[in-house]
Every structure is written in C-alpha cells, then in structure tokens.
Backbone as a chain_set.jsonl record, in Angstrom:
{"seq": "MSAQSDKSPFLHELEVEVETELDQVESSAPADEVVVPPSEWLFDPTDIDREEASLRSLLGAVEALEGDHRQDSTGQ", "coords": {"N": [[-102.079, 48.125, 2.443], [-98.678, 48.866, 3.558], [-95.588, 49.523, 2.005], [-93.502, 48.526, 3.61], [-94.608, 46.389, 4.982], [-95.295, 44.622, 2.885], [-92.841, 43.391, 2.39], [-90.961, 40.567, 2.287], [-89.619, 39.302, 5.282], [-86.924, 38.05, 5.548], [-85.65, 39.155, 2.97], [-85.715, 41.924, 3.714], [-84.206, 42.127, 5.807], [-81.983, 40.932, 4.499], [-81.456, 42.979, 2.679], [-80.89, 45.292, 4.387], [-78.572, 44.522, 5.493], [-76.807, 44.254, 3.532], [-76.791, 46.764, 2.628], [-75.448, 47.975, 4.835], [-73.074, 46.6, 4.817], [-72.086, 47.941, 2.448], [-71.865, 50.575, 3.152], [-69.918, 50.479, 4.868], [-67.752, 49.688, 3.284], [-67.688, 51.746, 1.678], [-67.076, 53.943, 3.387], [-64.519, 52.95, 4.231], [-62.906, 53.311, 2.325], [-59.752, 54.88, 1.326], [-58.849, 58.365, 1.007], [-58.408, 59.862, -1.921], [-56.072, 61.254, -2.462], [-54.361, 60.422, -0.565], [-51.394, 58.511, -0.403], [-50.196, 55.441, -0.322], [-47.648, 53.135, 0.177], [-47.655, 49.854, -1.773], [-46.66, 47.977, 0.035], [-47.642, 48.407, 2.403], [-50.25, 48.311, 2.347], [-53.238, 46.986, 3.505], [-55.239, 45.84, 2.343], [-55.939, 44.825, -0.941], [-56.552, 47.297, -3.339], [-58.2, 46.763, -5.564], [-59.468, 44.641, -4.931], [-61.193, 45.431, -2.975], [-62.705, 47.06, -4.661], [-63.747, 45.247, -6.164], [-65.424, 43.802, -4.315], [-67.168, 45.841, -3.45], [-68.51, 46.077, -5.967], [-69.78, 43.572, -6.464], [-71.537, 43.55, -4.006], [-73.14, 45.547, -4.69], [-74.404, 44.429, -6.73], [-75.687, 42.224, -5.623], [-77.432, 43.764, -4.062], [-78.93, 45.006, -5.884], [-80.119, 42.518, -6.826], [-81.549, 41.72, -4.588], [-83.544, 43.923, -4.498], [-84.894, 43.726, -6.803], [-86.114, 40.994, -6.352], [-87.571, 41.942, -4.079], [-89.284, 43.632, -5.356], [-90.859, 41.662, -7.073], [-91.882, 40.326, -5.008], [-93.528, 42.025, -3.9], [-95.363, 42.507, -5.886], [-96.485, 39.967, -6.22], [-97.925, 39.717, -3.659], [-99.846, 41.713, -4.218], [-101.195, 40.877, -6.147], [-101.031, 41.601, -8.798]], "CA": [[-100.931, 47.603, 3.277], [-97.638, 49.671, 3.45], [-94.528, 48.976, 1.108], [-92.589, 47.874, 4.33], [-95.291, 45.237, 5.287], [-95.32, 43.769, 1.856], [-91.619, 42.893, 2.063], [-90.436, 39.467, 2.931], [-88.625, 39.653, 6.511], [-85.627, 37.712, 4.936], [-85.34, 39.956, 2.02], [-85.535, 43.147, 4.259], [-83.023, 41.716, 6.695], [-80.623, 41.059, 3.742], [-81.317, 44.182, 2.247], [-80.316, 46.176, 5.426], [-77.231, 43.948, 5.865], [-75.907, 44.547, 2.182], [-76.53, 48.422, 2.486], [-74.56, 48.209, 5.918], [-71.782, 46.437, 3.938], [-71.768, 49.031, 1.361], [-71.565, 51.74, 3.894], [-68.465, 50.188, 5.561], [-66.85, 49.56, 2.355], [-67.388, 53.13, 1.175], [-66.48, 54.654, 4.423], [-63.16, 52.587, 4.559], [-61.837, 53.817, 1.11], [-58.77, 55.948, 1.409], [-58.938, 59.431, 0.095], [-57.543, 59.595, -3.438], [-54.84, 62.11, -2.461], [-53.411, 59.606, 0.335], [-50.455, 57.615, -1.111], [-49.613, 54.442, 0.548], [-47.032, 52.084, -0.742], [-48.259, 48.646, -1.76], [-46.015, 47.018, 0.923], [-48.301, 48.91, 3.519], [-51.672, 47.965, 2.096], [-54.035, 45.906, 4.342], [-56.215, 45.162, 1.385], [-55.594, 45.376, -2.367], [-57.737, 48.36, -3.644], [-58.905, 46.023, -6.551], [-60.381, 43.513, -4.252], [-62.067, 46.191, -2.495], [-63.729, 47.506, -5.783], [-64.737, 43.821, -6.669], [-66.341, 43.47, -3.161], [-68.331, 46.79, -3.715], [-69.309, 45.594, -7.087], [-70.628, 42.324, -5.824], [-72.457, 43.957, -3.12], [-74.276, 46.493, -5.442], [-75.044, 43.447, -7.706], [-76.499, 41.488, -4.736], [-78.251, 44.715, -3.54], [-80.12, 45.005, -7.038], [-80.941, 41.463, -7.058], [-82.603, 41.82, -3.616], [-84.606, 44.896, -4.646], [-85.67, 43.052, -7.888], [-86.962, 40.148, -5.758], [-88.816, 42.384, -3.329], [-90.368, 44.06, -6.38], [-91.581, 40.528, -7.587], [-92.637, 39.718, -3.97], [-94.636, 43.044, -3.726], [-96.322, 42.303, -7.177], [-97.252, 38.685, -6.094], [-98.819, 39.871, -2.793], [-100.799, 42.392, -4.51], [-102.084, 40.1, -7.239], [-100.587, 42.26, -10.057]], "C": [[-99.598, 48.614, 2.826], [-96.527, 48.739, 2.507], [-93.735, 48.018, 2.289], [-93.491, 46.556, 4.673], [-95.386, 44.16, 4.091], [-93.977, 43.071, 1.688], [-91.38, 41.599, 2.814], [-89.254, 39.853, 4.035], [-87.155, 39.22, 6.041], [-85.112, 38.55, 4.048], [-84.985, 41.33, 2.74], [-84.383, 43.153, 4.871], [-81.717, 41.655, 5.66], [-80.381, 42.163, 3.028], [-80.337, 45.182, 3.023], [-78.91, 45.721, 5.51], [-76.222, 44.375, 4.78], [-75.562, 45.883, 2.29], [-75.572, 48.649, 3.773], [-73.062, 47.935, 5.542], [-71.129, 47.502, 3.216], [-71.21, 50.262, 2.029], [-70.212, 51.663, 4.332], [-67.47, 50.093, 4.456], [-66.508, 51.156, 1.756], [-66.76, 54.267, 1.903], [-64.954, 54.31, 4.695], [-62.225, 52.974, 3.503], [-61.144, 54.897, 1.522], [-59.163, 57.101, 0.585], [-57.987, 59.191, -1.183], [-56.143, 60.299, -3.215], [-53.853, 61.417, -1.289], [-52.654, 58.471, -0.539], [-49.999, 56.796, -0.266], [-48.982, 53.416, -0.409], [-47.591, 50.638, -0.698], [-47.865, 47.708, -0.546], [-46.792, 47.365, 2.268], [-49.954, 48.685, 3.607], [-52.139, 46.85, 3.075], [-54.784, 44.985, 3.443], [-55.752, 45.682, 0.104], [-56.899, 46.084, -2.736], [-58.627, 47.546, -4.793], [-59.767, 45.203, -5.995], [-61.441, 44.148, -3.626], [-63.062, 46.832, -3.479], [-64.527, 46.366, -6.121], [-65.801, 43.659, -5.561], [-67.545, 44.441, -3.348], [-69.293, 46.434, -4.978], [-70.164, 44.561, -6.814], [-71.738, 42.858, -4.803], [-73.612, 44.781, -3.798], [-74.91, 45.481, -6.185], [-76.192, 42.774, -6.891], [-77.752, 42.383, -4.231], [-79.488, 44.804, -4.54], [-80.808, 43.75, -7.11], [-82.186, 41.283, -5.75], [-83.735, 42.679, -3.84], [-85.337, 44.284, -5.71], [-86.703, 42.04, -7.013], [-88.131, 40.769, -4.768], [-89.845, 43.156, -4.157], [-91.31, 43.028, -6.792], [-92.355, 40.18, -6.243], [-94.003, 40.759, -3.689], [-95.712, 42.848, -4.757], [-97.264, 40.927, -6.838], [-98.193, 38.846, -4.933], [-99.957, 40.859, -3.246], [-101.719, 41.894, -5.402], [-101.614, 40.702, -8.585], [-99.7, 41.68, -10.789]], "O": [[-99.618, 49.086, 1.689], [-96.618, 47.522, 2.342], [-93.372, 46.885, 1.974], [-92.826, 45.525, 4.578], [-95.538, 42.963, 4.337], [-93.934, 42.16, 0.86], [-91.628, 41.605, 4.019], [-88.242, 40.508, 3.784], [-86.245, 40.04, 6.162], [-83.928, 38.805, 4.27], [-83.952, 41.881, 2.359], [-83.532, 44.008, 4.627], [-80.643, 42.198, 5.917], [-79.226, 42.431, 2.698], [-79.338, 45.733, 2.559], [-78.047, 46.594, 5.6], [-75.077, 44.761, 5.014], [-74.413, 46.297, 2.132], [-74.858, 49.647, 3.674], [-72.1, 48.661, 5.792], [-69.963, 47.882, 3.316], [-70.257, 50.892, 1.572], [-69.421, 52.6, 4.219], [-66.316, 50.431, 4.718], [-65.401, 51.613, 1.473], [-66.145, 55.22, 1.423], [-64.204, 55.115, 5.246], [-61.004, 52.993, 3.653], [-61.728, 55.846, 2.044], [-59.767, 56.905, -0.469], [-57.025, 58.429, -1.274], [-55.154, 59.869, -3.807], [-52.706, 61.832, -1.127], [-53.259, 57.668, -1.251], [-49.338, 57.269, 0.658], [-49.489, 52.948, -1.429], [-47.988, 50.219, 0.389], [-48.612, 46.805, -0.172], [-46.59, 46.623, 3.23], [-50.69, 48.829, 4.583], [-51.405, 45.906, 3.367], [-54.968, 43.779, 3.608], [-55.241, 46.797, 0.0], [-58.031, 45.646, -2.532], [-59.831, 47.801, -4.819], [-60.853, 45.011, -6.543], [-62.555, 43.624, -3.634], [-64.194, 47.11, -3.085], [-65.738, 46.413, -6.337], [-66.966, 43.402, -5.867], [-68.705, 44.033, -3.401], [-70.523, 46.495, -4.98], [-71.371, 44.75, -6.963], [-72.884, 42.435, -4.96], [-74.799, 44.678, -3.488], [-76.122, 45.648, -6.32], [-77.359, 42.723, -7.279], [-78.863, 41.895, -4.02], [-80.675, 44.718, -4.224], [-81.999, 43.752, -7.421], [-83.336, 40.865, -5.883], [-84.847, 42.317, -3.455], [-86.557, 44.3, -5.548], [-87.915, 42.252, -6.987], [-89.267, 40.311, -4.646], [-91.01, 43.326, -3.798], [-92.497, 43.334, -6.899], [-93.495, 39.738, -6.385], [-95.139, 40.41, -3.37], [-96.893, 43.029, -4.458], [-98.46, 40.825, -7.112], [-99.257, 38.232, -5.016], [-101.014, 40.799, -2.619], [-102.866, 42.329, -5.498], [-101.968, 40.04, -9.56], [-99.32, 42.209, -11.833]]}, "num_chains": 1, "name": "protein.A"}
C-alpha cells in the first residue's frame, strides 16, 4: 500500500488546507525593509506571527495523527 492510500482522507484534506494557509501567510508577509506606519497596517504583524505559529502547530498535529493512522493500518 502506498503512503498516500494509508492516509485518512479527512487528515489529508486538512493537511493540504493548512499548508495552503501557511503558504498564504508566508507570501503575504511584507519584506523586512518595507516600513509602514502602524496607522496603515491592515493587520498587526504580531497577530500574523501568532497565526503562523498556530498553523504550524496544527500541521504538526495532523502529521502526527497521520503517522498514528499509518501505524494502525499496518498493524505495527
């Protein structure tokens, strides 16, 4: 059985969605050399950092569950 077929469809979809969200967060981060006054911020950079940390934590949990699911399906 391939690793792909061992994955729970829900976990796989969640993993893809979280990775997409992470890509969006990373690509929307302004360059470090760009200085924008706080009055023009659309989002607080601290909130963006928190969201990215939360998404990475969620992705780690999904990957851990997928690992558990693969072990259960192989009987190991």
